[in-house]
N, C-alpha and C positions, 0 to 999 in steps of 0.2 A: 504494500500500500504506500502511495505517495513516493514511489521510487523516482530518483532524479528530481529532487524537490524544487530545483530552480524553475522547471516548467510550470509547476503549480503556483509558485510565487509570481511568475510572469502572468499567469492567468488571472490571479486574484488582484494584482496591483495595477496591471496595464490593460491586458486584452479584454477581459470580461467587463470591467466598468465602461469602457468605450463602446463595446459591442452592445451591451444592454441598453445604454443610453440611446444609441442610434436606433435600435429596434423599437424602443418605446416611442421615440419621436415619429417613427414611420408607422406606428401601430401594427407592427409585425412581430408578434410574440412567439415566433417559431425559432427554435434553437436545436441544431443537430450536430452531433459529434460522432466520428468514426474512430474506434479503437481497433487498429489493424494489427494482428498478431497479439491478441489480448491475453493469450495463455490462460491461466486459471482464474482470471477475472478481477484481480486486484486493481489493475489500471482503470477499467471502466467504472468500477465502484468508487475509486478515488475521485475520478472525474465527476461523477454524479454528486458526491458530497461537496466537492469544491464549487460546482456551479450552483447547487441549491443554497449554499451559504451566501451567495452573491445576489440571487434573484429576489427582487421585491415581489411579495405576494406570488410565490411560485405556483400556486394552484391555477393562476390565470395563464401560465405559459405552456406552450406546446413544446416540451423539452424531451428529447429522446436520444439515446445512445445506441449505435450499432457496434457490437463487439464481435470480431471475427477471428478465426484461427483455423489452421488446416487440420488440427488434431481434435477429434471428437471427444477424446478422453479428457483433455484439459478443459474443453468447453463445458463438459458435464459438471466439473468442479465449480466453474463459474455460475452455471445455472442453479446448482444446489446452494451456493453462497454460504457454505459453512467452512470456517477456518479455525485452526488451533490458535491458542492464546498468543503464542510467540509471533504469529503472522500478522496480528493486528497491533503489534506493539507501537508502530509508528503512526497509528491513527490517533489524533488528539483526543484527550479524555472526553471532551464535550461531545465529539462526534461518535465516539464509542458508545456513550450513554444514549445518544439520540438514535443511532442507526444499527446497533448490534444487540442481539439477545443471547444471553448465556445459555449454553446447553451442557448437560452432563453426558459424557461419553465414557466408554470403558477405558480408553487410553488418556483420559484427562479432560480438562475443560475445552470446550469449543464454542465458537460464537457464530451465530447465523445473522446474515445481513437482513435488514428490515424489508418488508413487502414494498414499502415506498421506493426504495432503491431498485429492487428487482423489477418493478413495473416500468421503470425508466429504460431499462437495458434489454435489448434483444440480442441473444447470442446465436450466431450462425457459423456453419463451417464454410470456409472460403479459401481457395488456393489463389494467392495474389497474382500468380502468373496466368490465370485464366480470366474469362470475361466476368464482369461484375453484374449480378442480377438486381441492381438497384439504381436509382437515378440521382440521388443527392438533391441539391447541393448540401455540403457540410460546412459549418462555420469553423470547425476544427477537425483536423485529421492527425491522430497520433499514430505514427509508424516508427516506433522506437526500438532500436537494436534488432531490426529485422533485415534491413538491406545489407548488413555485413555478411549475410549468408549467400548473397547473390553476386554474380560477376557484373562488371561495369555495364555491359549491354543490357542486362536484365534490370539493373538499377535505373538506367536511363529510361527504359520503357515504363517501369513502375512509377517513377516520379512524374513523368508526363501524364500518365493516366490519373494519378491522384490529383495533380494540379487541375485537371479537367473537372474533377468532382468537388473542388472547393468553390464556395461562393466568393464573389468579389469582396476583398477585404478579409477573407478567411485565412487561417493559419495552418501550416504543416509543421509538426514537431517531429524531429528525428532524434535518435539517441545522441548523448553527449560525445560518444566515441565515433559518431558518423558525421559526414559532411557531404554536401551536394556539389562541392568543388569539382569542376570538370564535367558536370552534367548539364544538359540544356533543359530548362524547365519553365522559364518565364516568371519565376517567383522572385520576390525581393528579399534580400537578406535583412533580417531584423537584429538578431544577435546569435551567438553560437547555438546551433541546432534548432533555430526558429526561423521560419520563412513565411512570407505573406503574399497572397495573390493581390496584385495591385501595388499601390505605393506603400512603402514601408512606414 
């Protein structure tokens, strides 16, 4: 949860306040995020908590997260939303209290994510190298520590595809160990591992 915290700090301090203000002025309360390579679900749940903490009157917003991975095994963990105590250690105490429910299990304490967070997230199997069965656009795409497993040609193709699924002004986040240097994508560099569609 909240891995590579600088991305979440950027969301809370910079990207979300600006985005939310703009959407409220336009009376467009639709917000979409894609967590690509979501693994066992900690990233999309972290994103859900982060955004909900920023949204004024969240019940009025059409806020959804798409979480995809190639492995059905890890996706099932995300769908179940149950994690051992040590896995939620980095979740702030107030968010633990708000969004997790303690469970007793044979191998110790576990914590289940609240229904409110589960209802925001749709988990789906997806091979990033194949066609995408959705239309977007997304305000944020998180594709962190995924492209390091692909060759340059595949990275090029993947980044261009993702750029097409971003809304104007939307952000692509990659892992801190990753860079889009040498790739053609049409996105503006904002800060290390953060790129934006349109002007930075």
